Every structure is written in C-alpha cells, then in structure tokens.
C-alpha positions in Angstrom: -60.7 -11.4 -57.0 -64.5 -11.6 -56.6 -66.3 -8.3 -56.8 -69.8 -8.4 -55.4 -71.4 -5.2 -54.4 -75.0 -5.2 -53.2 -77.6 -2.7 -54.3 -81.2 -1.8 -53.4 -82.2 -3.6 -56.7 -81.0 -6.9 -55.2 -83.3 -6.6 -52.2 -86.2 -5.2 -54.2 -86.3 -8.5 -56.3 -88.3 -10.0 -53.4 -91.0 -7.3 -53.8 -91.7 -8.2 -57.5 -95.2 -9.8 -58.0 -95.6 -13.1 -59.8 -93.5 -16.2 -59.7 -92.2 -15.9 -63.3 -91.4 -12.2 -62.9 -89.6 -12.7 -59.6 -87.7 -15.7 -60.8 -86.5 -13.8 -63.9 -85.2 -11.0 -61.8 -83.6 -13.5 -59.4 -81.8 -15.1 -62.4 -80.6 -11.9 -64.0 -79.9 -9.7 -60.9 -78.9 -11.9 -57.9 -77.7 -15.2 -59.2 -74.6 -13.9 -61.0 -73.5 -12.6 -57.7 -74.2 -15.9 -55.9 -72.2 -17.7 -58.6 -69.2 -15.4 -58.1 -69.4 -15.9 -54.3 -69.9 -19.6 -54.8 -66.7 -20.1 -56.7 -64.7 -17.9 -54.3 -66.0 -19.4 -51.0 -66.0 -23.0 -52.2 -62.2 -22.6 -52.5 -62.1 -20.8 -49.2 -63.9 -23.6 -47.3 -61.9 -26.3 -49.1 -58.7 -24.6 -47.8 -60.0 -24.0 -44.3 -61.5 -27.4 -43.7 -59.3 -29.7 -45.7 -62.4 -31.2 -47.4 -63.5 -30.3 -51.0 -66.5 -27.9 -50.9 -69.0 -27.2 -53.6 -71.3 -24.2 -54.2 -75.1 -24.7 -54.5 -77.0 -21.7 -55.8 -80.7 -22.0 -55.0 -82.8 -22.9 -58.0 -86.3 -22.8 -56.4 -87.2 -25.4 -58.9 -90.2 -26.9 -57.0 -92.1 -23.6 -56.9 -95.2 -23.5 -59.0 -97.2 -20.7 -57.5 -95.6 -18.7 -54.7 -92.5 -16.7 -55.6 -89.5 -17.2 -53.3 -89.1 -14.9 -50.4 -85.4 -15.4 -50.0 -82.5 -16.9 -52.0 -79.0 -18.0 -51.3 -75.8 -19.8 -52.2 -74.9 -22.8 -49.9 -71.6 -24.6 -49.5 -71.2 -28.2 -48.5 -68.6 -31.0 -49.1 -70.9 -32.9 -51.4 -71.5 -32.1 -55.1 -75.1 -33.3 -55.4 -76.7 -31.4 -52.6 -76.3 -29.8 -49.2 -79.5 -30.0 -47.2 -78.7 -33.3 -45.5 -75.4 -31.9 -44.3 -74.3 -29.0 -42.1 -73.6 -26.2 -44.6 -72.7 -22.6 -44.9 -74.8 -20.0 -46.7 -74.8 -16.4 -48.0 -78.3 -15.2 -48.8 -80.8 -12.5 -49.1 -84.3 -11.8 -47.7 -86.1 -8.7 -48.8 -85.1 -7.1 -45.5 -81.5 -8.2 -45.0 -78.5 -10.3 -46.0 -77.4 -13.3 -44.0 -74.2 -15.3 -43.6 -74.6 -18.5 -41.6 -73.7 -22.0 -40.8 -76.8 -24.2 -40.7 -78.2 -27.6 -39.7 -81.7 -28.0 -41.1 -84.4 -30.7 -40.6 -83.3 -32.7 -43.6 -80.1 -33.7 -41.9 -80.6 -37.3 -40.8 -77.9 -37.1 -38.1 -78.9 -33.8 -36.6 -79.6 -35.2 -33.1 -76.0 -36.4 -33.0 -74.8 -33.1 -34.3 -76.7 -31.3 -31.6 -75.1 -33.5 -29.0 -71.7 -32.7 -30.3 -72.4 -29.0 -30.0 -74.0 -29.3 -26.6 -70.8 -31.1 -25.4 -68.5 -28.5 -27.0 -69.7 -24.9 -26.8 -66.2 -23.6 -26.8 -66.2 -22.4 -30.4 -69.2 -20.2 -29.6 -67.1 -18.2 -27.1 -65.3 -16.4 -30.0 -68.6 -14.9 -31.4 -69.1 -11.2 -31.1 -72.4 -9.7 -29.9 -73.6 -9.0 -33.5 -74.1 -12.8 -34.1 -77.6 -14.1 -34.2 -79.4 -17.4 -33.8 -82.4 -19.0 -35.6 -84.3 -22.3 -35.3 -86.1 -22.0 -38.7 -84.3 -21.5 -42.0 -87.7 -20.6 -43.6 -88.2 -17.6 -41.4 -86.3 -14.3 -41.5 -86.7 -13.9 -37.7 -83.7 -14.4 -35.4 -82.8 -13.9 -31.7 -79.6 -12.3 -30.4 -76.8 -14.8 -29.5 -76.6 -15.7 -25.9 -75.8 -18.9 -24.0 -79.4 -19.5 -22.9 -80.9 -19.2 -26.4 -78.0 -21.4 -27.7 -78.8 -24.2 -25.2 -82.5 -23.9 -26.0 -82.1 -24.2 -29.8 -79.5 -27.0 -29.6 -81.8 -29.0 -27.3 -84.7 -28.4 -29.8 -82.4 -29.5 -32.7 -81.7 -32.7 -30.8 -85.2 -33.5 -29.6 -87.7 -32.1 -32.2 -88.0 -33.6 -35.7 -88.4 -30.2 -37.3 -85.8 -28.6 -35.1 -83.1 -26.6 -36.9 -80.1 -24.5 -35.9 -78.6 -21.5 -37.7 -75.9 -19.1 -36.4 -74.3 -16.2 -38.1 -74.5 -12.5 -38.9 -77.0 -10.3 -40.7 -76.6 -7.1 -42.6 -79.5 -4.7 -43.0 -80.1 -3.4 -46.5 -78.5 -0.1 -45.5 -75.4 -1.8 -44.1 -75.0 -4.2 -47.1 -75.5 -1.5 -49.8 -73.0 0.9 -48.0 -70.2 -1.7 -48.3 -67.8 -1.8 -51.2 -67.1 -5.2 -52.8 -63.9 -5.4 -50.9 -65.5 -4.5 -47.6 -68.2 -7.1 -48.1 -65.8 -9.8 -48.9 -63.7 -9.0 -45.8 -66.9 -9.0 -43.7 -68.0 -12.4 -45.1 -64.5 -13.9 -44.6 -64.3 -12.6 -41.0 -67.8 -14.1 -40.3 -66.9 -17.5 -41.8 -63.6 -17.5 -39.9 -65.6 -17.6 -36.7 -68.2 -20.1 -38.1 -65.7 -22.7 -39.4 -64.7 -23.9 -35.8 -68.5 -24.3 -35.1 -68.8 -26.3 -38.3 -65.9 -28.5 -37.2 -67.6 -29.1 -33.9 -70.8 -30.1 -35.6 -69.0 -32.8 -37.6 -66.9 -33.9 -34.6 -63.6 -32.7 -36.1 
C-alpha cells in the first residue's frame, strides 16, 4: 500500500531560491511521493476506466531560469505524454495541494470535449461544495464550484484558443499535513471517484 504523508517541507520547496536549488529539492523531497502515487493511481484509473493509464511525473525540463512554482503527477491513457488529452493530476503549489481532472489548451479536441460536457452536466451534480473550478492550470487561483461558473468556463474552453478547464478539490497546507497517509489516500480516492464520471463525459464514454 502506498504511504504518502505530506509535510511542511514539501510545500516549502517552492520557497527555495534558484532554479538548481529548487529542482534538487523537488527531486529529493517531492518526486519520490509523486512516483509512489503515480504507480498506485495509474492502476486505480486503469481499473476504473477500463483503459490502461500511465503516470507522468513533472520534469520541468524546459526551465532554464525561473524555478517551478508548482509540481505534479499526471495520469493519462498514453505512455508518451498527457497534455493533449484530458488527464488527472495530484500536485502541489506552495500554498496548497490539488487533485483535479483537467483539459488544457494543448488538447486539440478541447472544443468537442467542451461540447460534450455542456450537453451532459449530470456528472457534476454529484460534486460536494468543497469542489473548485479553474480556467488556467498555470495559476493557483480557483473559483467555488457552481452551475454559472461551470457554464462560463466550459463555454470559454470551447470558444477561446487558450481556454482551459480544471475541476477538483484543494487541501490547504494545514489540511494536507494534518492527514495521515491513509487519510490522504482515502481523500484522493474519494475525490477521483467523483471525477471519473466527469472524465468519462469528456471523452464521450
């Protein structure tokens, strides 16, 4: 069983100055946890969806000056990448942890995906009031989940080239570090149990 417990050190990585220094801390402190979660949840998604899923731990390989402000492990049914597909993520900013399903601007069929969601909002009815929405995966900012914001972000996903759509749950540093490994795993599974039907709607399943 995977045992990932979050600590203040994980979040403080994003306060370290310098690209090399922050990348070294990311590699030694956070990435081992992402790799553990990657193995566990790749199997989880494969079982839940019937498609083989693969984990993708962020490498931040293109960065040459600015250190990363967030990091993550993503899950998609393609071994060589995930950005062009709808995908799941567990990740950290310096302020919080996020668990989401996402469609980002690299997805070539995002307009069609938006149409599928606009035509089938039923999977969103199961979401509790602690779920949040975002239209930009490069920003930590989110809005509370409601039908009006959902419509707005899905319309933007369809109509605007840079439009994106993320839905999921966040944990503050205090919430994440207070959880045992077992409690976090249960929270992540419960979150993904609610997001898998949305993923299925995105792909028209």
